[in-house]
C-alpha positions as CSV (number, residue, x, y, z in Angstrom):
1,M,-8.2,-31.7,6.1
2,I,-10.2,-28.5,6.3
3,S,-11.2,-27.3,9.8
4,N,-14.7,-26.4,10.7
5,N,-13.5,-22.7,11.0
6,A,-12.2,-22.8,7.5
7,Q,-15.4,-24.4,6.1
8,A,-17.5,-21.7,7.8
9,S,-15.2,-19.1,6.5
10,I,-15.3,-20.4,2.9
11,E,-19.1,-20.5,3.1
12,G,-19.3,-17.0,4.5
13,I,-16.9,-15.7,1.8
14,L,-18.9,-17.4,-1.0
15,L,-22.3,-16.2,0.3
16,K,-21.0,-12.6,0.6
17,A,-19.6,-12.7,-3.0
18,V,-22.9,-14.1,-4.3
19,R,-25.0,-11.5,-2.6
20,S,-22.7,-8.7,-3.8
21,R,-22.1,-9.8,-7.4
22,L,-25.1,-11.7,-8.7
23,P,-28.0,-9.3,-8.0
24,Q,-28.0,-6.6,-10.8
25,Q,-29.5,-3.9,-8.6
26,P,-28.6,-3.2,-4.9
27,D,-32.2,-3.6,-3.8
28,D,-32.8,-6.9,-5.5
29,A,-33.7,-9.7,-3.1
30,C,-31.2,-12.6,-3.0
31,E,-32.2,-15.7,-1.1
32,I,-29.7,-18.4,-0.5
33,V,-30.4,-21.8,1.0
34,P,-28.3,-24.9,1.3
35,L,-28.8,-27.9,-1.0
36,A,-28.1,-31.4,0.0
37,Q,-26.0,-32.2,-3.1
38,A,-24.7,-30.2,-6.1
39,Y,-26.8,-32.1,-8.5
40,D,-30.1,-31.9,-6.5
41,R,-31.2,-29.0,-8.6
42,A,-29.4,-29.8,-11.9
43,R,-31.3,-31.1,-14.8
44,S,-29.7,-32.8,-17.8
45,E,-30.3,-29.7,-20.0
46,A,-28.9,-27.2,-17.5
47,N,-25.4,-25.8,-17.7
48,V,-22.7,-24.9,-15.2
49,I,-20.0,-22.2,-15.2
50,I,-16.8,-23.4,-13.5
51,L,-14.0,-21.3,-12.1
52,T,-11.0,-22.4,-10.1
53,I,-8.9,-20.7,-7.4
54,S,-5.7,-22.5,-6.8
55,S,-2.9,-22.2,-4.3
56,I,-0.1,-24.5,-3.0
57,L,-2.4,-25.6,-0.2
58,F,-5.7,-26.2,-2.1
59,R,-7.8,-26.1,-5.2
60,L,-11.2,-24.5,-5.0
61,L,-13.8,-25.0,-7.7
62,L,-16.6,-22.6,-7.8
63,V,-19.6,-23.9,-9.9
64,F,-22.6,-21.8,-10.9
65,H,-25.6,-23.7,-12.1
66,F,-28.0,-21.9,-14.5
67,D,-30.9,-22.6,-16.9
68,D,-31.3,-20.6,-20.1
69,D,-35.0,-19.8,-19.3
70,A,-37.1,-16.7,-19.8
71,N,-36.7,-15.4,-16.2
72,T,-32.9,-15.8,-16.2
73,R,-32.6,-14.2,-19.7
74,D,-34.8,-11.3,-18.8
75,Y,-33.0,-10.7,-15.5
76,F,-29.4,-10.9,-16.7
77,A,-29.4,-10.3,-20.4
78,K,-32.6,-8.4,-21.3
79,E,-30.8,-5.0,-21.7
80,T,-27.5,-6.3,-23.1
81,G,-28.3,-6.1,-26.8
82,D,-26.3,-8.7,-28.7
83,V,-24.6,-10.2,-25.6
84,S,-25.8,-13.7,-24.9
85,L,-27.0,-14.9,-21.5
86,E,-24.1,-17.3,-21.3
87,D,-21.6,-14.5,-22.0
88,M,-23.2,-12.2,-19.5
89,L,-23.2,-14.9,-16.8
90,L,-19.6,-15.8,-17.6
91,E,-18.6,-12.2,-16.7
92,I,-20.9,-12.0,-13.6
93,C,-19.6,-15.3,-12.3
94,N,-16.0,-14.3,-13.0
95,L,-16.7,-11.1,-10.9
96,C,-18.1,-13.3,-8.1
97,C,-15.1,-15.6,-8.2
98,G,-12.8,-12.6,-8.1
99,A,-14.6,-11.4,-4.9
100,V,-14.0,-14.8,-3.4
101,N,-10.3,-14.7,-4.4
102,Q,-10.0,-11.2,-2.9
103,D,-11.4,-12.3,0.4
104,L,-9.1,-15.4,0.5
105,L,-5.9,-13.3,-0.2
106,P,-5.4,-12.2,3.4
107,Y,-5.1,-15.8,4.4
108,F,-3.4,-17.4,1.4
109,Q,-0.6,-16.0,-0.7
110,D,-0.1,-16.8,-4.4
111,L,-3.6,-17.5,-5.4
112,G,-4.3,-18.1,-9.1
113,M,-7.7,-17.9,-10.7
114,S,-8.9,-19.5,-13.9
115,T,-11.0,-18.1,-16.6
116,P,-14.6,-19.3,-16.6
117,Y,-15.8,-22.1,-18.8
118,V,-19.2,-23.8,-19.4
119,L,-20.0,-27.5,-19.1
120,S,-23.2,-29.6,-19.0
121,A,-24.7,-30.0,-15.5
122,R,-24.4,-33.8,-16.1
123,C,-20.8,-33.5,-14.9
124,L,-21.8,-32.5,-11.4
125,P,-21.9,-36.0,-9.9
126,Y,-18.2,-36.3,-10.9
127,L,-17.2,-33.7,-8.3
128,E,-17.4,-36.5,-5.7
129,G,-14.7,-38.3,-7.7
130,L,-12.3,-35.5,-6.8
131,R,-12.6,-36.6,-3.2
132,P,-13.1,-33.1,-1.9
133,D,-12.4,-32.1,1.6
134,Y,-15.3,-29.7,1.5
135,L,-18.3,-29.7,-0.9
136,S,-21.3,-27.5,-0.4
137,S,-24.1,-26.4,-2.6
138,Y,-26.7,-23.6,-2.4
139,A,-29.9,-22.7,-4.2
140,I,-30.0,-19.0,-5.1
141,T,-33.2,-17.1,-5.9
142,I,-33.2,-13.5,-7.0
143,N,-36.4,-11.5,-6.8
144,G,-38.4,-14.6,-6.2
145,S,-38.2,-15.8,-9.8
146,V,-34.6,-16.1,-11.0
147,E,-33.2,-19.5,-9.9
148,L,-29.5,-20.4,-9.9
149,A,-27.3,-22.5,-7.7
150,A,-23.7,-22.4,-6.6
151,T,-21.4,-25.2,-5.5
152,V,-18.0,-24.8,-3.8
153,C,-15.7,-27.8,-3.9
154,V,-12.3,-27.6,-2.1
155,C,-9.6,-30.2,-2.4
156,A,-6.9,-29.6,0.2
157,H,-3.2,-30.6,-0.2
158,A,-2.4,-29.7,3.4
159,P,-4.4,-28.9,6.6
160,I,-6.3,-25.7,6.2
161,D,-7.5,-23.6,9.2
162,F,-8.4,-19.9,9.2
163,V,-11.2,-17.7,10.4
164,A,-12.3,-15.1,7.8
165,D,-13.0,-11.6,9.1
166,M,-16.6,-11.1,7.8
167,T,-17.1,-7.8,9.5
168,A,-15.2,-5.8,6.8
169,V,-17.4,-3.3,5.0
170,E,-18.0,-4.1,1.3
171,E,-15.9,-1.8,-0.8
172,T,-17.3,-0.4,-4.0
173,S,-15.4,-1.3,-7.2
174,G,-15.0,0.5,-10.5
175,E,-15.3,3.9,-9.1
176,L,-12.6,6.6,-9.0
177,E,-12.0,8.4,-5.9
178,L,-10.4,11.9,-6.0
179,F,-8.5,13.4,-3.1
């Protein structure tokens, strides 16, 4: 059982991570709207990147849906040289999952995070087979033309209830600070 507070907290943590990690430039527009089901947007040729955050109390699957189309390639991989769109998205989605993991750490100890892997979007209907306690999907549009989606699927092994502090200021990463 996942309380309404915990569901709202997980959603807030995910949306914060998406807004802070997926846009490549700070001023890029990032619109996020709920989807009715994880596979509403998925087409058979689409792919998904799956990451897992696990604890003693739950398993959280974070699924990013993407198409290898011109808009997505131009946005994420145009200036990366020999790095493929898939490799670029694996790294970006890993950073996004890491941000979710960081925001969950104050409430849950001993979290483990998987490495990302790619599957066909045809597997999305099988998320229901996991009998998740919480399943929610979102359409993501960056700069009005790059379309992705994200799904969070949480299977609880015990009751989960927490209220995430969403007032914390986003910290920068990768920068050295000298005192």
